[in-house]
C-alpha positions in Angstrom: 58.0 -27.1 -56.4 55.4 -28.9 -54.1 52.5 -30.8 -56.5 49.5 -29.2 -55.0 47.4 -32.1 -54.7 50.2 -34.0 -52.4 49.0 -30.5 -50.2 45.1 -31.7 -51.4 46.0 -35.4 -50.0 47.3 -34.4 -46.9 45.2 -31.3 -46.0 42.3 -34.1 -46.5 44.3 -37.2 -43.9 44.7 -34.2 -41.3 40.3 -33.6 -41.5 39.9 -37.5 -40.9 42.6 -37.8 -38.0 40.9 -34.7 -35.9 37.6 -36.5 -36.5 35.7 -33.7 -39.6 33.5 -35.7 -41.7 35.0 -36.6 -45.5 34.6 -33.4 -48.0 33.0 -34.5 -50.9 34.7 -31.8 -53.8 33.2 -31.1 -56.8 34.6 -29.7 -60.1 31.6 -29.0 -61.8 31.9 -24.9 -61.7 28.4 -23.7 -61.4 27.6 -20.4 -63.3 24.4 -17.9 -62.3 21.5 -17.6 -64.6 21.3 -13.6 -65.9 18.8 -11.8 -64.6 16.3 -9.9 -61.8 17.1 -11.5 -58.6 14.5 -13.8 -56.9 12.0 -11.8 -54.8 11.9 -12.3 -50.9 9.2 -15.1 -49.5 7.5 -12.7 -47.5 7.0 -10.8 -51.1 6.3 -13.5 -53.7 5.8 -16.4 -51.7 8.1 -19.2 -51.1 11.8 -19.4 -52.7 12.8 -22.0 -54.9 16.0 -23.7 -54.0 19.6 -22.4 -55.6 21.7 -24.2 -58.1 23.7 -25.2 -55.1 20.5 -26.7 -53.2 19.6 -28.8 -56.0 23.4 -29.8 -56.2 23.7 -31.2 -52.9 20.1 -33.3 -53.2 22.0 -34.4 -55.6 25.0 -36.3 -53.7 22.9 -37.0 -50.9 23.7 -40.2 -51.2 27.2 -40.2 -50.0 26.3 -37.1 -47.4 23.7 -37.0 -45.7 22.0 -32.9 -45.5 23.0 -31.3 -42.9 21.3 -28.1 -42.0 21.6 -25.1 -39.9 18.6 -24.7 -38.1 16.6 -20.9 -37.6 18.3 -18.9 -34.9 15.4 -18.8 -32.3 15.4 -22.5 -33.4 18.6 -23.3 -32.0 18.7 -21.0 -28.7 15.7 -21.8 -26.5 13.6 -18.7 -25.5 14.5 -18.0 -21.7 11.5 -17.3 -19.7 9.7 -14.2 -19.0 11.5 -12.8 -15.8 8.9 -12.1 -12.7 9.1 -8.5 -11.9 11.1 -7.5 -8.6 9.4 -5.9 -5.9 12.4 -4.8 -4.2 14.1 -3.3 -7.4 14.0 0.4 -7.5 12.2 0.1 -4.2 12.7 4.2 -1.8 14.2 4.1 1.3 12.3 4.0 4.6 11.0 7.0 5.5 11.2 9.5 8.7 8.8 8.2 11.4 5.4 10.5 11.2 3.0 10.5 13.6 3.1 8.1 16.8 -0.1 7.6 18.6 0.8 6.1 21.9 -0.6 2.6 23.2 -3.8 2.6 25.2 -3.7 2.1 29.3 -4.7 -1.4 30.3 -8.4 -0.6 33.2 -8.1 -3.5 34.7 -11.9 -2.5 36.6 -12.9 -2.6 32.2 -16.1 -3.7 31.8 -16.1 -3.5 28.4 -16.2 -7.1 26.7 -14.2 -6.5 24.2 -11.0 -6.2 26.2 -12.2 -10.6 26.7 -12.3 -11.6 23.4 -11.1 -13.4 21.0 -10.4 -13.2 16.8 -13.8 -14.8 16.1 -16.0 -14.1 19.6 -14.8 -10.2 17.8 -16.2 -11.1 14.3 -19.3 -12.7 15.8 -19.8 -10.4 18.1 -19.9 -7.6 14.6 -21.8 -9.5 12.8 -24.5 -9.1 15.7 -23.8 -5.4 16.3 -27.3 -3.1 15.8 -25.0 0.0 18.0 -25.8 2.5 14.5 -27.6 3.5 12.1 -25.1 1.3 9.7 -26.2 -2.5 10.5 -30.7 -1.1 9.6 -30.1 -1.3 5.9 -27.2 -4.0 5.5 -27.2 -7.5 4.1 -24.2 -8.5 5.8 -22.0 -7.2 8.0 -18.5 -7.8 6.8 -15.9 -8.3 10.0 -12.6 -9.1 8.3 -10.4 -11.8 7.1 -7.3 -13.1 7.6 -5.1 -15.5 9.8 -5.0 -13.7 13.6 -0.5 -14.1 12.9 -0.9 -11.3 9.9 2.3 -9.7 9.2 0.4 -7.3 7.8 -3.3 -5.6 7.6 -4.5 -4.2 5.8 -7.1 -1.4 7.2 -10.1 1.0 4.4 -12.6 2.6 5.0 -16.1 0.5 4.6 -17.4 -1.9 2.6 -18.9 -1.5 -0.5 -22.0 -3.6 -2.3 -20.1 -7.1 -3.0 -18.9 -6.5 -0.1 -22.4 -6.4 1.6 -23.5 -8.4 -0.6 -20.7 -11.8 0.8 -20.0 -10.4 4.3 -15.6 -10.1 2.6 -13.8 -7.0 2.4 -12.4 -5.9 -0.5 -14.0 -8.1 -2.8 -15.5 -5.6 -5.9 -12.8 -4.2 -7.9 -10.8 -2.1 -6.2 -10.5 -5.6 -4.4 -8.6 -7.6 -6.7 -6.5 -4.3 -7.4 -5.4 -4.9 -3.9 -5.0 -8.4 -4.6 -3.2 -7.7 -7.3 -1.1 -5.6 -5.5 -0.3 -7.8 -2.7 0.8 -11.0 -4.9 3.4 -8.8 -6.6 4.9 -7.9 -3.3 5.1 -10.9 -2.6 2.7 -11.1 0.2 -0.2 -13.8 -1.3 -4.1 -11.6 0.3 -4.4 -15.1 2.3 -1.0 -14.3 4.4 -2.7 -10.0 5.2 -5.5 -9.6 7.8 -8.4 -7.5 5.3 -10.5 -4.9 7.5 -11.9 -1.9 7.1 -13.3 1.3 9.6 -16.5 0.6 10.1 -18.4 -3.5 9.5 -21.3 -2.2 7.1 -22.1 0.0 4.2 -22.6 3.1 4.7 -25.8 3.9 1.9 -24.7 5.0 -1.7 -21.1 4.0 -0.5 -21.2 7.9 1.5 -18.4 8.5 3.9 -19.1 7.3 7.0 -19.5 9.9 9.6 -17.8 10.1 12.9 -19.8 8.3 15.4 -20.5 5.8 13.0 -16.8 5.8 13.1 -16.4 6.4 16.5 -18.8 3.2 17.4 -17.5 1.2 15.2 -14.0 1.5 15.7 -13.1 0.2 19.3 -13.2 -2.9 17.1 -10.9 -2.2 14.8 -8.8 -1.6 17.7 -9.4 -5.1 18.9 -8.7 -6.8 16.2 -5.4 -5.1 15.9 -4.6 -6.0 19.4 -4.8 -9.4 18.9 -2.9 -9.7 15.9 -0.4 -7.4 16.5 0.8 -7.0 13.3 4.5 -6.0 12.5 3.1 -3.6 9.7 -0.4 -1.7 9.7 -1.4 -0.7 5.9 -4.5 2.8 5.4 -5.6 2.8 2.4 -7.5 6.0 2.1 -8.8 9.2 4.0 -10.6 7.7 6.4 -8.9 4.7 8.2 -5.1 7.8 8.3 -7.0 9.5 9.9 -9.2 7.7 11.8 -6.3 5.7 13.7 -3.6 8.5 13.3 -6.2 10.7 15.4 -5.9 13.8 13.0 -7.8 15.7 9.7 -4.2 16.1 7.8 -4.3 15.6 4.2 -3.4 11.8 2.6 -1.0 13.4 0.6 1.1 15.0 3.4 0.7 11.6 5.9 2.8 9.8 2.9 6.2 8.8 2.9 6.1 9.1 6.1 6.5 5.4 9.0 3.9 6.9 12.1 3.2 4.6 14.6 0.3 3.2 16.7 0.3 1.7 19.8 4.0 0.7 18.4 3.3 -0.8 15.5 4.6 1.6 12.3 1.7 1.9 10.2 2.7 2.7 5.9 -0.4 6.1 4.6 -1.5 5.5 1.4 -4.4 5.2 -1.6 -8.1 3.6 -1.9 -8.4 0.7 -4.6 -10.4 2.3 -5.2 -9.3 5.5 -6.1 -6.9 4.0 -8.2 -9.7 3.3 -10.5 -10.7 6.8 -10.3 -6.8 8.3 -10.8 -4.7 5.8 -12.0 -1.6 8.7 -11.9 -2.1 7.6 -7.8 -0.5 4.1 -9.0 3.4 5.1 -8.9 3.4 6.6 -4.9 1.3 3.3 -4.3 3.4 0.7 -6.0 6.2 3.0 -3.6 4.0 3.2 0.3 3.8 0.0 0.1 6.9 -1.7 -1.1 7.8 0.3 1.4 5.7 -1.3 3.4 7.6 -4.3 2.6 10.6 -3.5 3.6 9.3 -3.4 7.5 7.0 -6.2 6.9 10.7 -8.3 6.3 12.3 -5.3 8.8 
């Protein structure tokens, strides 16, 4: 019969040959003290060290203590992944209303027909063609790059926009900025404007004669920028650009065409602040527009 001590010696030699640390064996039996189990640290403070821990401290001169770190410390926490707007995005819907390109009049005397983008903005700031100019602090021509792939069109300036001369900078504008960032189109890369360029009193809906007077500025801006997609936010923008009186709900979910440019209709950010239930359909609409930008 093989001597157990020889087996132990052979095992220790194998450990040494494999580069493992030597074993320190202690033949002293460890007896657990009778009594109830120690309370958890959450209930009564830190738990007392066990007998095994105490014995390990006695042998620390012979062998460095090897303590296992908690699992949460061993595995680094991975950063939260940024939501991908493509995940679950709806497919491109069918074609809706088609607004043909306007026929060019070679003999037109309209000064807008020869203006560039900055000249249009200057003309808007000086415009006094309708009653909206009487109470404005600033006209709001719009802002964004001349080569923007996406143009956002709203209804008209609000109080904050009237004060600053910039479009969509109030609460609704902050929400629009967040929406654009979520589809990876920072607002600095988007041209943002409105149907009417001056604030209607008390933020009322623009009257039809005010729209008719102001909309040539918008048409010229769109002709100059020639974006890949137009995002019409709200009833006024959708009705004006598509020349229709259909409800916004019936205009959603289709790819319309404005003078050869795809146009998507969705809710105005101000409406989302009043009714959060419209955020999900708006999120679908803007993701359709984003797909068309990349098409």
